[in-house]
Each structure stands twice: as structure tokens, then as C-alpha cells.
Residue frames as qw, qx, qy, qz and C-alpha x, y, z in Angstrom:
[[0.000, 0.887, 0.462, 0.000, 0.00, 0.00, 0.00],
 [0.277, -0.834, 0.120, 0.462, 2.77, 2.40, 0.98],
 [0.443, -0.184, 0.605, 0.636, 4.70, 1.33, -2.10],
 [0.307, 0.617, 0.647, 0.326, 1.74, 2.01, -4.32],
 [0.058, -0.963, -0.210, 0.160, 1.46, 5.54, -3.02],
 [0.413, -0.615, 0.366, 0.563, 5.19, 6.07, -3.50],
 [0.445, 0.159, 0.678, 0.563, 4.94, 4.99, -7.07],
 [0.167, 0.827, 0.515, 0.155, 2.06, 7.32, -7.68],
 [0.222, -0.912, 0.014, 0.346, 4.01, 10.24, -6.21],
 [0.452, -0.345, 0.546, 0.615, 7.03, 9.43, -8.37],
 [0.381, 0.461, 0.682, 0.421, 4.78, 9.32, -11.41],
 [0.031, 0.946, 0.321, -0.033, 3.31, 12.72, -10.64],
 [0.355, -0.762, 0.248, 0.482, 6.76, 14.16, -10.06],
 [0.492, -0.029, 0.648, 0.581, 8.00, 12.73, -13.32],
 [0.272, 0.706, 0.585, 0.293, 5.03, 14.28, -15.16],
 [0.136, -0.959, -0.131, 0.213, 5.63, 17.66, -13.56],
 [0.432, -0.540, 0.437, 0.575, 9.27, 17.66, -14.55],
 [0.440, 0.269, 0.685, 0.515, 8.29, 16.80, -18.07],
 [0.128, 0.863, 0.453, 0.183, 5.97, 19.77, -18.13],
 [0.382, 0.487, -0.146, 0.771, 8.73, 22.10, -16.89],
 [0.503, -0.808, -0.179, -0.249, 7.19, 22.79, -13.48],
 [0.705, -0.651, 0.071, 0.271, 9.69, 24.16, -11.01],
 [0.697, 0.187, 0.197, 0.664, 12.14, 25.16, -13.78],
 [0.184, -0.619, -0.066, 0.761, 13.53, 28.72, -13.76],
 [0.018, 0.178, -0.552, -0.815, 13.19, 28.83, -17.53],
 [0.534, 0.425, 0.520, -0.514, 9.56, 29.34, -18.54],
 [0.456, 0.276, 0.716, 0.451, 8.43, 28.07, -21.90],
 [0.038, -0.065, -0.307, -0.949, 7.26, 30.53, -24.58],
 [0.354, 0.295, 0.586, -0.667, 3.83, 31.63, -23.51],
 [0.531, 0.386, -0.276, -0.702, 2.69, 31.65, -27.09],
 [0.353, 0.189, -0.891, -0.214, 3.29, 27.88, -27.33],
 [0.013, -0.243, -0.899, 0.364, 0.84, 27.12, -24.60],
 [0.228, -0.455, -0.493, -0.705, -2.71, 27.79, -25.72],
 [0.012, -0.183, -0.651, 0.737, -4.72, 29.47, -23.04],
 [0.192, -0.536, -0.671, -0.474, -8.47, 29.58, -23.05],
 [0.000, -0.060, -0.447, 0.892, -9.91, 32.50, -21.12],
 [0.191, -0.555, -0.757, -0.288, -13.51, 32.24, -20.29],
 [0.062, -0.199, 0.232, -0.950, -15.15, 35.50, -19.10],
 [0.083, -0.447, -0.860, 0.230, -17.93, 35.16, -16.69],
 [0.115, 0.536, 0.228, -0.804, -19.01, 38.70, -17.47],
 [0.545, 0.593, 0.580, 0.121, -21.52, 38.98, -20.32],
 [0.367, 0.173, 0.297, 0.864, -20.65, 41.23, -23.24],
 [0.019, 0.764, 0.439, -0.473, -22.01, 44.76, -22.78],
 [0.389, 0.496, 0.383, 0.675, -22.65, 47.09, -25.70],
 [0.206, -0.534, -0.290, 0.767, -22.16, 50.69, -24.67],
 [0.318, 0.797, 0.464, 0.220, -24.45, 53.17, -26.44],
 [0.356, 0.381, -0.032, 0.853, -22.99, 56.54, -27.45],
 [0.172, -0.407, -0.522, 0.730, -23.41, 59.16, -24.80],
 [0.043, 0.697, 0.536, 0.474, -26.43, 61.38, -25.29],
 [0.171, -0.025, -0.297, 0.939, -26.29, 64.99, -24.14],
 [0.138, -0.707, -0.685, -0.108, -29.57, 66.06, -22.67],
 [0.118, 0.239, -0.101, 0.958, -30.11, 69.81, -22.49],
 [0.115, -0.563, -0.736, 0.358, -32.48, 70.91, -19.81],
 [0.022, 0.403, 0.296, 0.866, -34.74, 73.60, -21.22],
 [0.085, 0.194, 0.601, -0.770, -36.55, 75.65, -18.63],
 [0.041, 0.555, 0.799, 0.229, -40.26, 75.48, -19.01],
 [0.044, 0.025, 0.069, -0.996, -41.95, 78.85, -19.63],
 [0.068, 0.555, 0.821, -0.115, -45.56, 79.14, -18.68],
 [0.022, -0.146, -0.220, -0.964, -47.49, 81.82, -20.56],
 [0.077, 0.499, 0.753, -0.421, -50.64, 83.03, -18.86],
 [0.012, -0.323, -0.463, -0.826, -53.23, 84.60, -21.10],
 [0.116, 0.296, 0.572, -0.756, -55.59, 86.91, -19.25],
 [0.035, -0.425, -0.746, -0.512, -59.09, 86.71, -20.60],
 [0.179, -0.029, 0.245, -0.953, -61.32, 89.66, -19.90],
 [0.044, 0.417, 0.904, -0.077, -64.78, 88.75, -18.79],
 [0.177, 0.547, 0.226, -0.787, -66.06, 92.26, -19.51],
 [0.582, 0.558, 0.577, 0.129, -68.38, 92.26, -22.54],
 [0.381, 0.162, 0.311, 0.855, -67.37, 94.37, -25.55],
 [0.043, 0.753, 0.413, -0.510, -68.65, 97.91, -25.40],
 [0.406, 0.514, 0.402, 0.640, -69.39, 100.14, -28.39],
 [0.215, -0.555, -0.249, 0.764, -68.66, 103.82, -27.67],
 [0.318, 0.757, 0.456, 0.343, -70.62, 106.43, -29.56],
 [0.346, -0.061, -0.071, 0.934, -69.12, 109.88, -30.04],
 [0.009, -0.835, -0.550, 0.013, -71.50, 112.63, -29.05],
 [0.313, 0.299, 0.028, 0.901, -70.90, 116.20, -30.05],
 [0.235, -0.736, -0.547, 0.323, -72.09, 118.67, -27.45],
 [0.226, 0.744, 0.151, 0.610, -72.65, 122.30, -28.32],
 [0.452, -0.249, -0.420, 0.746, -70.97, 124.77, -26.00],
 [0.071, -0.408, -0.203, -0.887, -73.26, 127.63, -27.01],
 [0.222, 0.016, 0.584, -0.780, -75.48, 129.00, -24.23],
 [0.169, 0.387, 0.907, -0.002, -78.87, 127.31, -24.06],
 [0.185, 0.757, 0.401, -0.481, -80.55, 130.69, -24.46],
 [0.045, -0.461, 0.454, 0.761, -78.72, 131.61, -27.63],
 [0.737, 0.477, 0.220, -0.426, -81.05, 131.49, -30.66],
 [0.753, 0.104, 0.537, 0.365, -80.18, 129.34, -33.64],
 [0.087, -0.414, 0.368, 0.828, -78.62, 130.98, -36.65],
 [0.627, 0.603, 0.406, -0.280, -80.63, 131.64, -39.80],
 [0.637, 0.240, 0.441, 0.585, -79.61, 131.53, -43.47],
 [0.114, -0.232, 0.129, 0.957, -78.91, 134.75, -45.33],
 [0.381, 0.643, 0.614, -0.256, -82.35, 136.20, -46.24],
 [0.397, 0.551, 0.404, 0.613, -83.16, 138.07, -49.41],
 [0.170, -0.074, -0.170, 0.968, -82.68, 141.83, -49.10],
 [0.210, 0.652, 0.583, -0.437, -85.89, 143.77, -48.37],
 [0.446, 0.726, 0.417, 0.316, -87.41, 145.70, -51.25],
 [0.107, 0.977, -0.024, 0.185, -85.32, 148.74, -52.20],
 [0.445, -0.756, 0.473, 0.077, -82.16, 147.52, -50.44],
 [0.649, 0.516, -0.557, -0.046, -79.13, 145.76, -51.92],
 [0.942, -0.320, -0.095, 0.032, -77.74, 142.56, -50.39],
 [0.180, -0.824, 0.537, -0.015, -74.46, 142.92, -48.56],
 [0.905, 0.281, -0.320, -0.014, -71.94, 140.33, -49.69],
 [0.820, -0.139, -0.285, 0.476, -69.29, 140.59, -46.97],
 [0.428, -0.615, -0.107, 0.653, -66.85, 143.02, -45.41],
 [0.316, 0.012, 0.420, 0.851, -66.25, 144.56, -48.84],
 [0.015, -0.704, -0.615, -0.354, -69.84, 145.82, -48.98],
 [0.337, -0.785, -0.261, 0.449, -69.03, 148.40, -46.31],
 [0.358, 0.929, 0.061, 0.068, -68.41, 151.80, -47.97],
 [0.105, -0.887, 0.450, -0.007, -64.98, 152.39, -46.42],
 [0.595, -0.344, 0.720, 0.096, -63.82, 148.84, -47.14],
 [0.804, 0.535, 0.212, -0.146, -64.83, 148.37, -50.77],
 [0.650, 0.692, -0.288, 0.124, -61.99, 147.06, -52.90],
 [0.122, 0.634, -0.662, 0.381, -59.72, 146.44, -49.93],
 [0.497, -0.258, 0.693, -0.454, -61.56, 143.93, -47.71],
 [0.560, 0.082, -0.742, -0.359, -62.41, 140.30, -48.34],
 [0.213, -0.116, -0.913, 0.329, -64.33, 137.66, -46.43],
 [0.468, -0.496, -0.311, -0.662, -67.56, 137.85, -44.48],
 [0.451, -0.426, 0.530, -0.578, -68.89, 137.42, -40.97],
 [0.030, 0.050, -0.998, 0.024, -69.27, 133.81, -39.79],
 [0.431, -0.346, -0.628, -0.547, -72.73, 132.31, -40.20],
 [0.430, -0.386, -0.726, 0.374, -73.00, 131.87, -36.43],
 [0.061, -0.199, -0.226, 0.952, -73.57, 135.64, -36.13],
 [0.328, -0.145, -0.459, -0.813, -76.71, 135.48, -38.25],
 [0.025, 0.262, 0.861, -0.436, -79.16, 135.00, -35.40],
 [0.007, -0.673, -0.668, -0.318, -82.90, 135.66, -35.86],
 [0.003, -0.414, 0.080, -0.907, -83.92, 139.26, -35.30],
 [0.392, -0.552, -0.704, 0.216, -85.49, 139.78, -31.89],
 [0.072, 0.347, -0.023, 0.935, -86.55, 143.43, -31.86],
 [0.005, 0.298, 0.714, -0.633, -88.63, 144.80, -28.97],
 [0.044, 0.712, 0.652, 0.258, -92.15, 146.17, -29.16],
 [0.004, 0.594, 0.002, 0.804, -93.17, 149.80, -28.77],
 [0.120, -0.055, -0.701, 0.701, -93.64, 150.98, -25.23],
 [0.057, 0.616, 0.721, -0.312, -96.94, 151.89, -23.58],
 [0.216, 0.839, 0.213, -0.452, -98.89, 154.35, -25.65],
 [0.736, 0.618, 0.139, 0.239, -96.66, 153.74, -28.64],
 [0.177, -0.927, 0.311, 0.111, -93.64, 155.40, -27.09],
 [0.757, 0.500, -0.383, 0.174, -90.20, 154.63, -28.54],
 [0.783, -0.606, 0.061, 0.127, -87.97, 152.95, -25.88],
 [0.464, 0.789, -0.336, 0.223, -84.76, 154.68, -26.97],
 [0.852, -0.114, -0.329, 0.391, -81.58, 153.09, -25.62],
 [0.423, -0.880, -0.012, 0.218, -79.68, 154.91, -22.88],
 [0.334, 0.858, -0.367, 0.131, -76.48, 156.84, -23.54],
 [0.932, -0.145, -0.133, 0.303, -73.16, 155.09, -22.90],
 [0.142, -0.968, 0.208, 0.026, -70.68, 157.43, -21.15],
 [0.758, -0.374, 0.431, 0.316, -67.87, 154.87, -21.42],
 [0.595, 0.250, 0.474, 0.600, -67.41, 155.78, -25.11],
 [0.055, 0.916, 0.246, -0.313, -67.91, 159.54, -24.79],
 [0.329, -0.477, 0.452, 0.678, -64.67, 160.08, -26.75],
 [0.219, 0.215, 0.764, 0.568, -66.74, 159.23, -29.87],
 [0.300, -0.194, -0.157, -0.921, -69.52, 161.71, -29.01],
 [0.665, -0.080, 0.375, -0.642, -73.01, 160.79, -27.86],
 [0.349, 0.162, -0.895, -0.226, -73.30, 156.99, -28.11],
 [0.728, -0.185, 0.232, -0.618, -76.19, 154.72, -27.18],
 [0.838, 0.129, -0.506, -0.158, -76.52, 151.01, -26.50],
 [0.818, -0.551, 0.135, -0.094, -75.55, 148.44, -23.86],
 [0.046, 0.729, -0.679, -0.075, -72.23, 147.49, -25.53],
 [0.558, -0.480, 0.211, 0.643, -69.73, 146.19, -26.24],
 [0.289, 0.243, 0.480, 0.792, -70.64, 147.80, -29.60],
 [0.038, 0.649, 0.424, -0.631, -72.31, 151.23, -29.52],
 [0.359, 0.658, 0.469, 0.467, -74.01, 153.55, -31.99],
 [0.253, -0.432, -0.119, 0.858, -72.55, 157.08, -31.84],
 [0.082, 0.464, 0.580, 0.664, -75.29, 159.22, -33.39],
 [0.221, -0.206, 0.146, -0.942, -77.60, 162.12, -32.65],
 [0.156, -0.388, -0.902, 0.106, -80.63, 161.26, -30.56],
 [0.813, 0.356, 0.450, -0.101, -83.11, 161.53, -32.10],
 [0.499, -0.082, 0.567, 0.650, -81.47, 160.87, -35.47],
 [0.340, 0.694, 0.067, -0.631, -82.25, 163.76, -37.85],
 [0.722, 0.298, 0.572, 0.253, -82.85, 162.42, -41.37],
 [0.063, 0.639, -0.329, -0.693, -81.27, 163.98, -44.46],
 [0.827, 0.490, 0.183, -0.209, -82.32, 163.21, -48.02],
 [0.493, -0.309, 0.634, 0.510, -79.92, 161.53, -50.44],
 [0.406, 0.535, -0.255, -0.696, -80.18, 162.85, -54.00],
 [0.525, 0.280, -0.682, -0.425, -81.74, 160.29, -56.31],
 [0.294, -0.038, -0.939, 0.176, -82.66, 157.87, -53.49],
 [0.545, -0.562, -0.379, -0.493, -85.92, 157.22, -51.69],
 [0.761, -0.391, -0.422, 0.300, -83.96, 156.37, -48.55],
 [0.099, -0.893, 0.189, -0.395, -83.21, 159.21, -46.15],
 [0.846, -0.124, -0.389, 0.343, -80.51, 158.81, -43.53],
 [0.279, -0.925, 0.191, -0.173, -78.28, 160.14, -40.80],
 [0.419, 0.579, -0.642, 0.278, -74.66, 159.77, -39.81],
 [0.842, -0.500, 0.118, -0.166, -73.72, 157.08, -37.29],
 [0.303, 0.608, -0.714, 0.170, -70.32, 155.88, -36.11],
 [0.927, -0.261, -0.244, -0.115, -70.08, 152.36, -34.76],
 [0.027, -0.710, 0.603, -0.363, -67.74, 151.93, -31.80],
 [0.896, -0.151, -0.417, 0.019, -66.42, 148.64, -30.40],
 [0.503, -0.808, 0.282, -0.118, -64.92, 148.69, -26.92],
 [0.149, 0.659, -0.737, 0.001, -61.33, 147.41, -26.51],
 [0.526, -0.221, 0.780, -0.258, -62.54, 144.18, -24.94],
 [0.774, 0.373, 0.499, -0.112, -64.15, 142.91, -28.15],
 [0.084, -0.568, 0.557, 0.600, -62.02, 142.39, -31.28],
 [0.432, 0.172, 0.864, 0.195, -64.19, 140.03, -33.35],
 [0.015, 0.260, 0.602, 0.755, -66.52, 140.53, -36.33],
 [0.231, 0.344, 0.469, -0.780, -69.73, 142.54, -36.09],
 [0.019, 0.366, 0.774, 0.517, -73.05, 142.05, -37.93],
 [0.144, 0.319, 0.365, -0.863, -75.62, 144.87, -37.79],
 [0.060, -0.396, -0.754, -0.520, -79.20, 144.67, -39.07],
 [0.102, 0.178, 0.435, -0.877, -82.38, 146.53, -38.15],
 [0.091, -0.479, -0.769, -0.413, -86.09, 147.19, -38.55],
 [0.253, -0.414, 0.000, -0.875, -88.99, 149.41, -37.53],
 [0.006, -0.173, -0.856, 0.488, -90.75, 148.91, -34.20],
 [0.347, 0.517, 0.537, -0.568, -94.53, 148.80, -34.62],
 [0.549, 0.684, -0.102, -0.470, -94.25, 148.82, -38.42],
 [0.924, 0.206, 0.283, 0.157, -92.83, 147.00, -41.42],
 [0.301, 0.919, -0.255, 0.012, -90.11, 149.50, -42.31],
 [0.916, 0.043, -0.101, 0.385, -86.50, 148.39, -42.84],
 [0.288, -0.879, 0.249, 0.287, -83.15, 149.86, -41.89],
 [0.823, 0.487, -0.025, 0.292, -80.43, 150.16, -44.53],
 [0.577, -0.657, 0.166, 0.456, -76.77, 151.14, -44.31],
 [0.552, -0.001, 0.416, 0.723, -74.27, 153.11, -46.36],
 [0.104, 0.592, 0.007, -0.799, -74.57, 156.02, -48.80],
 [0.130, 0.043, 0.795, 0.591, -75.64, 154.26, -51.98],
 [0.453, -0.068, -0.259, -0.850, -78.88, 154.90, -53.85],
 [0.860, -0.241, -0.351, -0.283, -79.93, 151.41, -52.77],
 [0.273, -0.677, 0.597, -0.333, -78.38, 150.99, -49.29],
 [0.387, 0.161, -0.906, 0.062, -77.07, 147.63, -48.06],
 [0.699, -0.470, -0.366, -0.395, -79.43, 145.55, -45.96],
 [0.808, -0.564, -0.078, 0.154, -76.77, 144.96, -43.28],
 [0.104, 0.866, -0.470, 0.138, -73.33, 146.01, -42.11],
 [0.961, -0.123, -0.108, 0.224, -70.52, 143.46, -41.83],
 [0.020, 0.923, -0.303, 0.235, -67.59, 145.02, -39.96],
 [0.915, -0.211, -0.116, 0.322, -64.14, 143.91, -38.89],
 [0.580, 0.072, -0.022, 0.811, -61.32, 146.27, -39.90],
 [0.089, -0.782, -0.345, 0.512, -61.79, 149.78, -38.39],
 [0.474, 0.615, 0.347, 0.526, -62.04, 152.74, -40.76],
 [0.004, 0.807, -0.038, 0.589, -61.68, 155.78, -38.49],
 [0.590, -0.210, -0.538, 0.565, -60.32, 156.90, -35.12],
 [0.224, -0.908, -0.216, -0.282, -61.39, 159.50, -32.56],
 [0.168, 0.600, -0.477, 0.619, -59.20, 161.71, -30.41],
 [0.425, -0.404, 0.567, -0.579, -58.79, 160.05, -27.06],
 [0.913, 0.037, -0.253, -0.317, -59.76, 156.60, -28.35],
 [0.604, -0.561, 0.563, -0.063, -58.21, 153.94, -26.09],
 [0.119, 0.428, -0.854, -0.270, -55.90, 151.26, -27.45],
 [0.136, 0.098, 0.986, -0.015, -57.79, 148.29, -28.83],
 [0.419, 0.563, 0.459, -0.545, -61.02, 150.18, -29.57],
 [0.290, 0.149, 0.693, 0.642, -62.40, 150.24, -33.14],
 [0.303, 0.578, 0.278, -0.705, -64.63, 152.65, -35.05],
 [0.307, 0.264, 0.736, 0.542, -66.53, 152.54, -38.35],
 [0.225, 0.383, 0.109, -0.889, -68.24, 155.61, -39.83],
 [0.108, 0.284, 0.872, 0.384, -71.43, 154.99, -41.83],
 [0.373, -0.070, -0.058, -0.923, -75.04, 156.06, -42.43],
 [0.260, 0.290, 0.882, -0.265, -78.30, 154.59, -41.18],
 [0.215, 0.016, -0.468, -0.857, -81.01, 154.73, -43.87],
 [0.254, 0.395, 0.819, -0.331, -84.82, 154.57, -43.54],
 [0.124, 0.465, 0.636, 0.602, -87.77, 155.41, -45.77],
 [0.273, -0.738, -0.246, -0.566, -89.61, 157.55, -43.19],
 [0.136, -0.491, 0.539, -0.670, -89.45, 158.88, -39.66],
 [0.845, -0.305, -0.310, -0.309, -90.32, 156.46, -36.88],
 [0.576, -0.616, 0.508, -0.172, -89.01, 154.25, -34.11],
 [0.803, 0.414, -0.428, -0.031, -86.31, 151.79, -35.19],
 [0.707, -0.584, 0.399, 0.001, -83.88, 149.35, -33.68],
 [0.449, 0.584, -0.675, -0.048, -80.52, 147.84, -34.63],
 [0.939, -0.315, 0.138, -0.025, -79.61, 144.29, -33.70],
 [0.216, 0.773, -0.593, 0.066, -75.86, 143.98, -33.25],
 [0.984, -0.165, 0.055, -0.041, -74.38, 140.49, -33.17],
 [0.121, 0.733, -0.667, 0.055, -70.84, 139.42, -32.29],
 [0.579, 0.163, -0.799, 0.017, -69.25, 136.08, -31.55],
 [0.310, -0.124, -0.791, 0.513, -69.98, 136.41, -27.82],
 [0.123, 0.391, 0.471, -0.781, -73.02, 138.69, -27.63],
 [0.055, 0.511, 0.652, 0.558, -76.26, 139.88, -29.23],
 [0.095, -0.426, -0.415, 0.798, -77.63, 143.33, -28.37],
 [0.173, 0.723, 0.582, 0.329, -80.43, 145.68, -29.44],
 [0.205, -0.257, -0.108, 0.938, -80.11, 149.46, -29.77],
 [0.166, 0.743, 0.645, 0.061, -83.34, 151.46, -30.17],
 [0.210, -0.221, 0.057, 0.951, -83.38, 154.95, -31.73],
 [0.324, 0.759, 0.469, -0.314, -85.90, 157.52, -32.90],
 [0.373, 0.094, 0.454, 0.803, -85.60, 158.89, -36.46],
 [0.172, 0.760, 0.387, -0.494, -87.16, 162.28, -37.25],
 [0.547, 0.537, 0.422, 0.483, -87.70, 164.00, -40.62]]
């Protein structure tokens, strides 16, 4: 038994020596085939993917719950409620010529152009005769005494004799008297003057023609009085009527409408 084991050990030793075990000189590694078995499964690595983190922007849309509203534009007149509406240019009364603008005024013919604005053409609102048929002549205005005797409430006044003494005009049925129109310094706008008879159907004309104008349209002054204050204006003219009686002017400006009553005597 012991001999059998000894033989086996000698056999193993002999085999090891034949294989070169224990020798300092190692055989060429290439001559000994080596089988390497990996216990790790093959892993395929995917290319790296760069992920960019984009911040999320939340847009909030505000929805109005107010229903749509349609706005209408309303034009409101700033004229005083008591101001009468304007009237179109009427035909000139019989025997009078129609004024066509500032150039119709005697001292402005050939040099003036344009006309008063239509807003000045308010309806005539002349007063009635006083009790017993008396003529309610307008009071004198001392504030414009530099132009002589002047009547009216202003800011435009009629500087004329009171009563107005009529003088005949050769070749014309219309008699007349001199009147100078005076505008106070506080008013610099256009002036429209018309007139008529109180208690009758007579008309008032203006100027020195055979057929006087039916109205005066004034803007640029034509004369000046001694002592006239700066900013005041004056226009010399004639008031024309067919007969003596009680008459009134209506004077209209952009900011006022006034009536001046006078007595005309033959």
C-alpha cells in the first residue's frame, strides 16, 4: 500500500518535470494555448447622449370677462342754451341791396375780403313799442364819450344824434343820418348789424348808396377819434330809412347779441 502511493508520487513528479514545473526557464507563452472564459456577459455601450435641460416657460393669457362695449361719439354744443339758432342769409328787403361781406361796407370796398361767420346770423329779436306807442330809446353810454353821444348796452355802440335827424340823399328814396359804430377794446371780433322798424314793417339800410345795403358786416376799423383807447375800433357809416319812426338795430358778435333802439325824425 505504501509502495503504491510512492509509485504514484514518483509518477506525478515525473510528469511535472516533463511539463517544466519548477524550472527557472519558462516556456514561450505563445506555445501554450490558453483559453480565457469570461464570466461577465458582453455589454454594448451606447454613445453618450447629451440632454439639455430647457426651462419650461408658462405663458398666462388673461381673458377679460367684460363684454365688448361700443362707444358712440356725441358732439355737445358749447353755445349757451338761451342763444337762438342761426338763420340763413335772407333776401334783401325791397329797395335795399344785399351785402356780400366786409367789402360791402363803404370804407372797405376794394380792400376787404371775407364775411362774418354764419353763427352771427341770429334771428332778429326786436322789442315792441312801449306803452302808448312810445319809442324805448336806448340809454347813452358814457364809457365811449370820446366818440360823441353813443347809445346802447355794448360792447358795440351807436354814436349818433338822438333823435337821429334824417337827411335826403339825392336820387334815393332812402333818407338817412350819420352814425359811427364803436367797439370797446374788450371785443375784437366781427360785427353784424341789421335793423327794422318797431310797430311797423319799415326796414333799416346802411351806407350812402342809392340802394343801401341791408346789413353792415364790420371787422377792420375805418376811423379813429381823439382820445380813443388802445384796442377800440370805429366805423363811420349812415343809417337809412324810408320815413321817420321808431327803429332798432340788432348787433351780433361772436360772444353777444344786443339791441339798440333809436328815434328817427324827418
